N, C-alpha and C positions, 0 to 999 in steps of 0.2 A: 528455657524458652529461647529459640533462635532469634537473632537480630534480623529485622526486616530491612534489608538494604534498599530494595526497590521503593519502599515507603519513604525512607530517608531521602533518597534521590528526588522523589516527587516533591517533597516539602521544600527541599533546597531550590529546585527549579521553580516551584510556585512562588517562593519568596523573591527570587530574582525577577520573575515575570511581573509580579505586582509592584515591586520596587521600581523597576525600569519604567513601567506604565505611569506611575505617579510622577517620576522625574520628567517624563515627556511633557506633562501638564504644568509642573511646578517650575521648570527651569526657564529663566528669562532669556537665555541665549538660544535662538532658533536652531543653530547648527548643533548645539549640544542636545537639544530636544530631539532632533532628527537622529542623532547617533544613539540615544537611548531607545528610540523606536526600533532601530536596527537590532539592538540587544534583545528587545522584546520579541521581535520576529524570529531571531535565532533560537531563543528559548522555546517558543511555540513549535518550531521545527523539531527540536529535541523531543518535545511531548509527542509529536506525531510519530517519531521513530520508536518511542517506547510502546506505542499502540500498533506497531507493525504496519504503519502507513508510510512506506518509504516514498511513494510517489507524491503524496501531499506534502511531505517534508521537503522534498526537492523543489516542488513548486513554490512553497513558502519562502525558500531562500532565493531562488532564481527570480521569481516574479516580484515578490514584495520587498525582500531585503536587497534585491538587485535593481530591477527596472523601476519599480515604484519609488524607491528611495532616491534614485538618481533624479527622477522627475521632481520630487520634493525639494531636493537641494538646488536644482535649477530655478525653481520658483522662488525659493528663499533668496538666492543670489540676485535674481531679477528685481525682486521687491525692495532690495536694499542697495540698489545702484546709487541712490543719492546719499546713502549713509553707510559707507563701507566700514566706519569705525564700529558699528554695531555687531559686525561679524568677527571682530578681532578677539583673540583669546587673552584673558587677563591671567597673568601668572605664567610660570614656566613648567607646568606639569604635562603639557601635550607631548613633548618629545620623549621624556622618560616613560610615560605610559605607552606610547607607540612602540618604543624599543622593547619594553617588557612583554607586550602582547606578541610582538614578532618573535621574540625568543621562545615564548610559550608555544606558539604555533609551530615553529620549526622543530622544537624538542618533541612535541606530540607526534609530528610526522616521522621523525627519526625513531621514536619509541615504537610506533605502530609498525614501521618497517622491520625493526629488529625482532619484534615478537612474531611476525608472520614469516620471516625468512627461514627456510629450512623445514618448515612444518609440512607434513604430508597433507595432500588435499583432503578436505573433509567430505564425507559421503552424505549426500542429501538423504534425510529420513522423512517419513511421513508423519512423524510425531508432532504433537501440538506443542505449545509453549511449555507445558508442564511435563513433557516427555511421554505423554499418553498417546497410543495409536488411535484413539477414538476421535470422532468428529465433534465439533462444536457448531453452534449456530453461525459463528463467523466463518466457518469453512464452507458454508453453502453460499457460493458467490452469486449464482443466478437461480434462485428458488423457483421462479416461474418456468424457466427452461427445464430444470430438473423434474418438476412435476409433469410437464408436458411430455418429456422423453420417457419417463416411467409409465405414464398412461398409455402412450402409443405402443411402446415395446417393439420398435421397428427392427431391432436386431436380436439375435438369440440371447446374447448376454443380458441386455436390458430386460427382455421378457422374462428370463429366468430370475433375475434379481427382484423384479416386481412380484412374481409368483411366490417368492420366498417370504414376502412381507405379510404382516398380519392382515386377515380378511377385512377388518374395519378400515385399515389404511388403504387397501386396494379399492374399497368402495369410495373413499374420499378422492382418490386419484381418478377413478372413473367418472366421478361427478364434477371434476375440475374443468373449468372453461378457460380458454386462452385469454379471453378479454378481461378476466378477473385476476387481481393480484392474489397470490397464495396467502391464506390466513396464517397467523402466528401458530395456531394449533397444527395446521398441516405441515408447516416447516419443522416444528418440533417432532411431529410423528415421523417425517422422513429422516430426520437426524437420528432418532431413536432406532428406526429400522436399519439404517446404514450401520450403526454401531453394533446392532445385533448380528448383522452379516459379518462384520469384522471379527466379532467374538466367536462366530460359528466355525464349522469345518472349512477346509480349503475350498475356495470357490472355483479354482482353475480347472478347466476342462478344455483340451485343444479344440474340439469341435465347437464348443459353446463360445469360445473367445476367438474364433477364427477371423471374424470381421473387425476385431478390436486391435488397434495399433498399440502394442505393448511397449513401454519405455525400456530403456537399457537396464535400469536397475531392477525392474520386474523380471525381465528375461534372465538376468544374472542370478537372482534369488531362485527362480524356478529351475534353473539348470544346476543349482548347488546340490551337494551330496545329500543334505538333510533339509529339504524345504519345510518339513513339518515343524521344525524348531522355530521358524520365523513365520508361523501360520498367520498371526494377526497382522504382521507387517505386510505379508504378501497379499492378504485380503484387502488391506487398505490401498495398497498400490494398484491392485486390480480395479477397485472401485474408482480410483482417480483416473485410470486409463479409460474406463468405460465412459466417465463423465469428465473429460479434460477441461471443459469450460465451466461446467456447472458447479463443481466443487474443486477446491484447491488446497494445497498445503498451507498450514498456518504461517510458515516462514515466508511464503510467497504472497500472502494476503496483503493487498495494498501496494505490491511492487509494480514497477512500470510495466513489466511484461504482462502481468495479470490484468491490469486496468486497460492496457492497450488491446488485448484480445477481446475483452468485453466491450470496449468502446467502438472497435471497428468490426464487430460481429454484424454481418448483413441481416441477421434475423431480428436485431434490436431496433426499436422505434426511434432511437435518438441518433442513428447514424446519418440520416439525411439532414436533420437540422444542424448537426455538427459540421457537415461538409458545407452547407449553405453559409454558416457563420464564417468558415474559412474563406469562402469566396468573397464575402462582404469585406473581410479584413484585407484581402488582397486588393480589392477595388479601392479601398481607402488608401493603401500604400501607393498604388499607381497614381491615384489622384493627387496625393501630396507631392509626389515627384514631378508631375506635370505642372502643378501650381508653382513649385519652387523653380522650375526651369523658365517659366514665363516671367517670373519676377526678376530672374537673373538676366 
């Protein structure tokens, strides 16, 4: 029986997360409690990375472990202006621990640089986490848009892919309404049919895909000497090119690029509220500057 390293890493991170959370509450020194909270935030960010949510992990570190914790420390310092002795550290462990952590951090950066230096650039693959070319539910980024695009069949490639699906699935797509969220059953049916297309014959036809912008990797595989040897991989890449926003690679799921494309898509209903929120924040910043200048 092979050893499950991912499970071991999960339990180690879970123990650190729970332990640091308990120390936040149990520690009498407010500064130490805040530092243990930073540790908890970093562990949560690592959890997000293991789930291929790079954007959420970055936000966790930048916003919470960065900006929010700076605010917490400012509040702690302001509340203890009359009792500065409460913030002083007892014992001489602060400097040795800081030096040890700095050495570990610099060593990690040096090791990462030495491991990546001289390596050939990796080729992006459409495989999922387990190396399979097939889609999972996590790969369907915008199921509502995917169902709408398949139902409409506005271009020859999309119409052809829809016609290759099971008649029962075609009927569900025809009955789908834009105002309704796709059901779990419909999402599973679309995933199953996409995987059947991946497993089927080569989907490429120059006339059929004339309106589709093919990626460089897709063009490279199509121009290779034996494209049939990579049939499943070509089919997956073609499906990704036909639905560039609706479905995504598993290694890109949760990335800043993928979330940015979905967030600023003009077809999505959350674009206007997002921009209005940005304007409100800008007004708050300008108001703070004006008030600060008046007081000065």
